[in-house]
C-alpha positions as CSV (number, residue, x, y, z in Angstrom):
1,M,111.4,73.5,95.1
2,Y,114.4,72.0,97.0
3,F,117.4,70.8,95.0
4,I,120.6,69.0,96.0
5,V,123.5,69.4,93.5
6,I,126.3,66.9,94.0
7,G,129.6,68.2,92.7
8,C,130.9,71.7,92.5
9,G,133.0,71.8,89.4
10,R,132.3,74.1,86.5
11,V,128.9,72.5,85.6
12,G,127.8,72.0,89.2
13,A,128.6,75.5,90.2
14,Q,126.8,77.0,87.2
15,L,123.7,74.8,87.9
16,A,123.7,75.7,91.6
17,G,124.0,79.4,90.9
18,F,121.1,79.3,88.4
19,L,118.8,77.2,90.5
20,S,119.5,79.2,93.7
21,Q,117.9,82.3,92.1
22,E,114.5,80.7,92.3
23,H,114.8,77.7,94.6
24,N,116.3,76.3,97.7
25,V,119.7,74.6,96.8
26,V,122.3,72.7,98.7
27,V,125.6,71.8,97.0
28,V,127.6,68.8,98.2
29,D,131.3,68.4,97.4
30,A,134.2,66.7,99.1
31,S,136.4,69.8,98.6
32,A,135.7,72.9,100.7
33,A,137.9,74.8,98.1
34,S,135.5,73.9,95.3
35,L,132.5,75.2,97.3
36,E,134.3,78.5,97.7
37,S,134.1,79.0,93.9
38,L,130.4,79.4,94.0
39,G,130.7,83.1,94.4
40,P,128.2,85.8,95.3
41,V,125.6,84.7,92.8
42,F,124.9,81.5,94.8
43,N,122.1,81.9,97.3
44,G,122.1,78.5,98.9
45,A,123.8,76.2,101.4
46,T,126.8,73.9,101.2
47,V,127.9,70.6,102.7
48,V,131.5,69.4,102.7
49,G,131.6,65.6,102.4
50,N,131.4,62.5,100.2
51,A,128.0,62.2,98.7
52,M,128.3,58.4,98.8
53,S,127.8,58.7,102.6
54,L,124.2,58.5,103.8
55,D,125.0,60.8,106.7
56,V,126.2,63.5,104.3
57,L,123.1,63.2,102.2
58,R,120.9,63.4,105.2
59,E,122.8,66.6,106.3
60,A,122.1,68.0,102.8
61,G,118.4,67.2,103.3
62,I,117.9,64.2,101.0
63,E,114.7,63.2,102.7
64,R,112.9,66.4,101.8
65,C,114.4,67.3,98.5
66,D,112.5,67.4,95.2
67,A,115.4,66.6,92.9
68,V,119.1,65.6,92.9
69,A,121.6,66.5,90.2
70,A,124.8,64.4,90.3
71,V,127.4,66.4,88.3
72,T,130.6,64.8,89.2
73,G,133.5,63.4,87.1
């Protein structure tokens, strides 16, 4: 399956790391520094940008994803 995780705080990072062990995952966050916190367990891709932007969502692959998890504040 193909997942997009929006938000890379504590919950988003844990969810992305867990999902990336078995699935294709892209994490979207406005902060590049937040994406760096994913660590070596994460086996997916990242997109820096505001997830309210259709262009950012398209870059993340919104048209072909199976599920989106919005885990922002």
